[in-house]
C-alpha positions in Angstrom: 84.1 105.3 28.9 85.5 106.3 25.4 88.6 109.0 25.3 86.6 111.6 23.7 83.8 111.2 27.0 86.9 110.9 29.4 88.4 114.5 28.1 85.4 115.8 28.5 84.8 115.1 32.1 88.6 115.9 32.8 88.0 119.7 30.8 84.3 119.8 32.7 86.1 118.9 36.1 89.3 121.3 35.8 86.7 124.1 34.8 84.8 123.2 37.6 87.9 123.3 40.0 89.1 126.8 38.3 85.2 128.3 39.5 85.9 127.0 43.0 89.6 128.3 43.4 87.9 131.7 41.9 85.1 131.7 44.4 87.8 131.3 46.8 90.0 133.9 46.0 86.7 136.1 45.8 86.2 135.6 49.2 89.4 136.2 50.1 89.6 139.7 48.5 86.5 140.8 50.1 87.6 139.4 53.5 91.3 141.3 53.3 89.6 145.0 52.0 88.2 145.6 55.5 90.9 143.5 57.3 93.2 145.6 55.8 91.0 149.4 56.4 90.8 148.9 59.6 94.2 147.9 61.0 96.9 149.4 58.5 95.1 152.0 56.3 93.6 154.0 59.3 96.7 153.7 61.7 98.8 155.2 58.5 95.8 157.9 57.7 96.0 159.1 61.4 99.5 159.0 62.0 99.6 161.3 59.0 97.3 163.9 59.2 97.0 164.2 63.2 100.9 163.1 64.0 98.8 160.5 66.1 101.5 159.2 68.9 103.0 155.6 68.3 101.8 154.3 71.3 98.3 154.7 70.2 98.7 152.2 67.5 97.1 149.3 70.4 93.9 151.2 70.4 93.2 149.6 66.6 93.6 146.0 68.4 90.8 146.6 70.2 87.8 145.6 67.4 90.5 142.5 67.2 89.3 141.6 70.4 86.1 141.2 69.1 87.3 138.8 66.1 89.0 136.9 69.2 85.8 136.4 71.0 83.4 135.4 67.3 83.8 131.6 68.8 80.9 132.6 71.2 78.7 133.1 67.9 80.3 130.2 65.8 78.0 127.3 66.6 75.0 129.5 65.9 76.5 130.1 62.4 77.4 126.7 62.1 73.7 125.2 63.1 71.7 127.5 61.2 71.2 128.4 57.5 68.8 128.1 54.7 69.9 124.6 52.9 68.3 126.1 49.4 69.9 129.4 49.7 73.4 128.0 51.0 74.2 127.3 54.6 77.1 129.7 54.3 75.5 131.8 51.9 72.7 132.6 53.8 75.2 134.1 56.7 77.6 135.7 54.0 74.9 137.9 52.0 73.2 139.5 55.0 76.5 139.9 57.1 78.3 141.4 54.0 75.0 144.2 53.7 75.9 145.0 57.2 79.3 146.0 56.8 78.8 147.9 53.8 76.2 150.0 55.3 78.6 150.9 58.7 81.2 151.6 56.4 78.9 154.4 55.1 77.6 155.5 58.3 82.0 155.2 59.3 82.1 157.9 56.0 79.9 160.4 57.8 82.1 160.8 60.4 84.8 163.6 60.6 87.9 162.0 62.1 90.0 163.9 64.2 92.3 162.9 67.1 89.2 163.9 69.6 86.9 161.3 67.8 89.6 158.4 67.7 87.6 156.6 70.4 83.9 156.6 68.7 86.0 155.8 65.5 87.8 152.3 67.3 83.9 152.1 68.8 82.4 151.7 65.8 84.8 149.6 64.2 84.0 147.3 67.0 80.4 147.2 65.9 81.7 146.6 62.3 83.9 143.8 63.5 81.1 142.0 65.0 78.6 141.6 61.9 82.1 140.9 59.9 82.8 138.1 62.5 79.8 136.3 61.2 80.7 136.8 57.6 84.6 135.1 58.4 83.1 132.5 60.2 80.8 131.3 57.0 83.5 132.1 54.5 86.3 130.4 56.2 83.9 126.8 56.5 83.1 127.6 53.0 86.6 127.3 52.2 86.9 124.0 54.0 83.5 122.3 52.6 84.6 122.9 49.1 88.0 121.5 49.5 89.1 118.0 48.7 92.0 117.2 51.1 94.4 116.5 48.1 92.8 120.4 46.6 94.1 122.3 50.1 97.7 123.1 48.7 96.2 124.9 45.6 93.2 126.6 47.8 95.6 127.7 50.1 97.6 129.6 47.1 93.9 130.9 45.9 93.3 132.1 49.5 96.2 134.0 49.6 96.4 135.3 46.4 93.1 136.5 46.7 94.3 138.3 50.4 97.3 139.8 48.4 94.8 141.5 45.9 92.5 142.8 48.8 96.0 144.2 50.4 96.6 146.1 47.5 92.7 147.6 47.7 92.9 148.1 51.2 96.2 150.3 50.8 97.2 151.2 47.5 93.5 152.0 46.4 92.0 153.3 49.6 94.8 155.4 50.9 95.0 157.2 47.7 91.5 157.8 48.2 91.8 158.9 51.1 94.6 161.0 50.6 92.8 162.9 47.2 89.4 162.6 47.9 88.9 162.6 51.8 87.8 160.3 54.3 84.0 159.9 53.4 85.0 158.8 50.1 87.0 156.4 51.4 84.6 154.9 53.5 81.7 154.8 50.8 84.1 153.4 48.1 85.3 150.6 51.0 81.7 149.7 51.2 81.1 149.3 47.1 84.1 147.5 46.8 82.9 144.8 49.8 79.7 144.4 47.9 81.2 143.9 44.3 84.0 141.3 45.6 81.3 139.4 47.3 79.0 138.7 44.6 81.5 136.5 43.0 80.0 134.1 45.5 76.8 133.6 44.2 78.1 132.8 40.8 78.8 129.4 42.1 76.3 126.6 43.5 77.3 126.1 47.6 78.4 122.5 48.0 76.0 121.1 50.5 77.1 120.5 53.7 78.0 116.8 54.7 75.5 115.2 56.9 76.9 115.2 60.5 76.8 111.8 62.7 73.5 111.6 64.6 72.7 114.1 67.4 76.3 116.2 66.8 75.5 119.5 67.2 78.4 122.6 66.6 79.8 122.9 70.0 82.9 124.6 71.2 83.8 121.9 73.6 83.8 119.5 70.9 86.9 121.1 69.4 88.5 122.7 72.8 88.7 119.1 75.0 91.1 117.5 72.8 94.6 118.6 73.7 95.9 118.5 70.3 93.2 121.2 69.2 94.8 123.3 72.2 98.2 122.5 70.6 96.8 124.0 67.6 95.2 127.0 69.2 98.6 128.1 71.0 100.5 127.3 67.7 97.9 130.0 65.6 98.4 132.0 68.7 102.5 132.5 68.5 102.3 132.4 64.5 100.3 135.2 64.3 102.1 137.5 66.9 105.3 136.8 65.0 104.7 137.2 61.5 102.0 140.1 61.9 104.8 142.8 63.4 105.3 144.0 59.8 101.8 144.5 59.1 101.2 146.8 62.2 104.2 149.1 62.1 105.1 149.1 58.3 102.5 152.5 57.5 103.6 154.1 60.4 107.2 153.5 59.6 107.3 155.0 56.2 105.4 157.4 57.3 108.4 158.3 59.9 110.7 158.3 56.9 108.6 160.9 55.1 106.3 159.5 52.9 103.0 160.5 52.2 100.0 158.5 52.3 99.8 157.9 48.5 103.7 157.0 48.5 103.0 154.6 51.4 99.5 153.1 49.3 101.8 152.5 46.2 104.9 151.1 48.2 102.9 148.7 50.9 100.3 148.0 48.5 101.3 147.6 44.9 105.3 146.6 45.8 103.9 143.9 48.4 101.1 143.1 46.1 103.1 142.3 43.4 106.0 140.7 45.0 103.3 138.5 47.1 101.5 137.3 43.9 104.7 135.9 42.3 106.0 134.3 45.0 102.3 132.6 46.2 102.0 131.2 42.5 105.2 129.6 42.6 104.6 128.6 45.8 101.2 127.1 45.4 102.6 125.3 42.2 105.6 124.0 44.5 103.4 122.9 47.9 101.7 120.4 45.7 105.0 118.9 45.0 106.7 118.8 47.8 104.2 118.7 50.5 103.5 121.5 53.4 106.2 120.1 55.7 109.3 120.8 53.6 107.3 124.1 52.1 107.7 125.2 55.6 111.6 124.5 55.5 112.2 126.5 52.4 110.1 129.4 52.9 111.4 129.5 56.3 115.0 130.0 55.2 114.4 132.4 52.3 112.4 134.4 54.8 115.6 134.9 56.3 116.6 137.0 53.3 114.0 139.4 53.8 116.0 141.0 56.9 119.1 142.3 55.9 117.0 145.1 53.7 114.9 146.5 56.5 117.6 146.8 58.8 119.4 148.6 56.6 116.2 150.9 55.6 115.8 151.8 59.4 119.4 153.4 59.4 118.8 155.4 56.1 117.6 159.1 56.7 116.2 159.7 53.6 115.6 156.6 51.3 114.4 157.2 47.6 110.9 155.9 46.7 112.4 153.7 44.2 114.4 151.8 47.2 111.6 151.5 49.4 109.7 149.9 46.3 112.6 147.7 46.2 113.0 146.4 49.6 109.3 146.2 50.1 108.7 144.1 47.1 111.5 141.7 48.2 110.3 141.4 51.5 106.7 140.3 49.9 108.5 137.9 47.5 110.5 136.1 49.9 108.0 136.1 52.8 104.3 135.7 51.9 104.3 131.9 51.3 105.0 131.5 55.3 101.7 132.5 56.1 100.3 130.4 52.8 101.8 127.4 54.1 100.8 127.8 57.6 97.0 128.0 56.5 97.4 124.8 54.1 98.5 123.2 57.4 95.2 124.7 59.6 93.5 123.4 56.5 94.7 119.7 57.1 94.0 120.6 61.0 90.6 120.9 60.8 87.0 118.8 60.4 84.1 119.0 58.1 81.7 118.4 61.0 82.0 121.7 62.4 84.1 123.6 60.2 82.7 127.2 61.0 83.2 126.6 64.8 86.5 125.0 64.9 88.4 126.8 62.3 86.9 130.2 64.1 88.4 128.7 67.0 91.8 129.0 65.4 91.2 132.4 63.8 90.2 133.7 66.9 93.5 132.8 68.6 95.2 134.5 65.5 93.3 137.7 65.9 94.8 137.6 69.9 97.8 137.4 68.7 97.6 140.2 65.9 95.9 142.6 68.7 98.8 141.5 70.9 101.3 142.4 67.9 99.5 145.7 67.7 99.8 146.5 71.3 103.9 145.2 71.6 104.6 146.8 68.3 104.1 150.2 69.1 105.8 150.5 72.5 108.7 148.5 71.3 109.5 151.3 68.6 108.5 153.9 71.0 111.0 153.2 73.6 113.5 151.1 71.4 113.6 152.4 67.7 112.6 150.8 64.5 115.6 148.7 64.3 114.8 146.4 67.7 111.2 146.1 66.0 113.2 144.5 62.7 115.0 142.2 64.7 112.5 140.9 67.1 110.1 140.3 63.9 113.0 137.7 62.6 113.9 136.3 65.6 109.9 135.6 66.2 109.3 133.9 63.0 112.9 131.6 62.8 111.6 130.5 66.6 107.8 129.6 65.3 108.8 128.2 62.0 111.3 126.1 63.7 108.3 124.8 65.8 106.0 124.5 63.4 108.1 122.4 61.3 109.4 119.9 64.6 105.1 119.9 65.2 103.6 119.3 61.7 104.0 115.5 61.3 102.5 114.9 65.2 99.8 117.6 64.7 98.8 116.1 61.4 99.0 112.6 62.8 96.8 113.1 65.8 93.9 115.6 63.8 93.7 112.9 61.0 92.8 110.2 63.9 90.9 112.7 65.6 88.9 113.9 62.6 88.8 110.3 60.2 88.3 112.1 57.3 87.1 109.9 54.5 87.9 110.8 51.0 85.2 108.9 49.6 82.9 111.6 51.2 84.8 115.0 50.7 83.2 117.3 48.2 84.6 118.7 44.9 
């Protein structure tokens, strides 16, 4: 091959990879808008508008139970789909349409504490369709990344999540505060559909042919001891790292900040901090590897805690100070979840990617639901300082466990899945 031809192939490959990462980031943005809306924005809205008791935060963890049960229909998503349209797009498109329609229905409900159970119930219905979307989108990521691309792919995925957080908090909280509940959910429906359109711009890679007579089965994954250890680690990890997401809105509301101010501080400051650190982390993880990256982010993550402890003891912090603290906290901690997600991609096979990664996601959602249930009571009984100290201790412990277990989990799952690089998809 001539130098000119080789250069043309390299340019084409780089362009294809950039498009691939863009699609993954776009799906992640679309994924995060409903997640931020249901578990962060609405909690903050009810706390601000109706003085919702802090103990009631746990109610909004109930829809996460639906997400935790999506393993029931994950094999169906793995088995069924149109090869012509795209095995994963066959589920992504119709489920996204249903989620958007149900957001419109949600916008027509007049919110109040008396209707909180109706609203939580509708969120549970939304979660059924959204879980179908998640299964297919997560499988799309696994099936379209080579092993050597999983670090960069994880960076694109988590960058998209942070952009989605900005939209789900800063944008939607502003709309809710200025234009009302209906406008917020109508906007959410439109944003969700718009960010999903990017998936239609790239032809989906065909699913690798499965071994003869293979069918996606829950037992195929759960029967392996190494996979059960992965599920336990995912649950504990989610319980530890999701505590700030569960309580930051009510915490800032108790400090006297409005919905728009909370949206700006959590959405924009956290989003900018995370985007910056994820860009650095995505570059670094490809050079040092996942385990060394975990050690680095564990050390830097500890630096996020002191400013938040100071903030819990301050009665009237200025918005500028809170912006700086949220930015700093996000800058130090955002790569923790990205690094763990990159490891999870390594621990997941392609033969039934939707089912396997869904079981991990179920463990994650159960961990997050437990966080929502526990953190509100801890804050009510012991105060906000105790919540942040608990978060720091748990994150340190789970990162230590992750670092110690990483190598053996990679070895055992590699033997289990026996990946063949020659058959990996570009």
